[in-house]
C-alpha angles and dihedrals in degrees: 000000000000115000100220117123093250092051095046088049090051091049093047120109119241091256092058090045091052089054091049091050090051091053092046092054088049088054092048089050092049089052092050096049090047095055092042095051093043091056094045095047091047091051091049092051097045094047092046090057093048093045105044096069094048093045093049091050090053092049094049090052091047093243098142095159091052089050092054091049088049094054090053088064091056100049093148092060113096092210096049089058095051094046092045090051088055095047095044091051090049091052093049095045089051093049088054090051095247113143141160123030095348092060089045093053091046091052093046089052092047091054092044090054092049091049088052092051097044093048090050090054090047091054095049112133094003094104090059089061089058090050092051095047088052100045107033096077090051094048088052091045089054088056091051096049093048090047093051091047087050093049094051089046089053090047091050090050093050091045090223126126144195134074094284092065096053102031093095092052094046092049091051092049095049093052088072093057090048091051093046088056091045088056098040102048100058088044094056093045093047089047092052093049094047091049090056093049092053093047088054091050089051090052091051091052091049090051092048092047090052090047091049093050088051089052090053095047090053091043097048095028086232113174112232115245135203112355097348128222098316127215122323117238113241117251 
């Protein structure tokens, strides 16, 4: 038996090939999620950078409706969605004649709800990377264990002994473990990178929510009740 990848594949049993195919599907899914999240995060970052100076100018000039319309043009920005939720809630509460602390509480809740929705969308597919990183080595190990059992059964059936008689079967078995590690390591690394990125996005949304609440307090001259706004997280 030759020990090239094609030769090993040709000599693998259907069980080992099934394990390899499962791992290949996991690898393809990891690539898909990676490209999807990278595109989304880049769009969120770019649109947020473009949106914030324009929104700040609208708020300074007290053009709240213009700020809401502006936010609709930057729907991929995580910050625009949170700010728009607060502004829309303020307009709704003003139309209903609600003012003061009740309005402030409603605005804060609206921005909190939008932050949760946005963070959930940003995390979409990331948990599957953790699952792949955890299970891929064990799937590969299953293929290895089965391959070794198969190799020793073949040796027992032929009545021959020695390493040479089982080397082909063992090399076939170990390839699935190597493939499992090859799939798992990038998945775990990418999961950690994306988790850190989402945490940073959440921090930015919390900061923007706090700043918007401060803006509404100054605009409405609302006295802060209870524990107040709390400390702002650093950017």
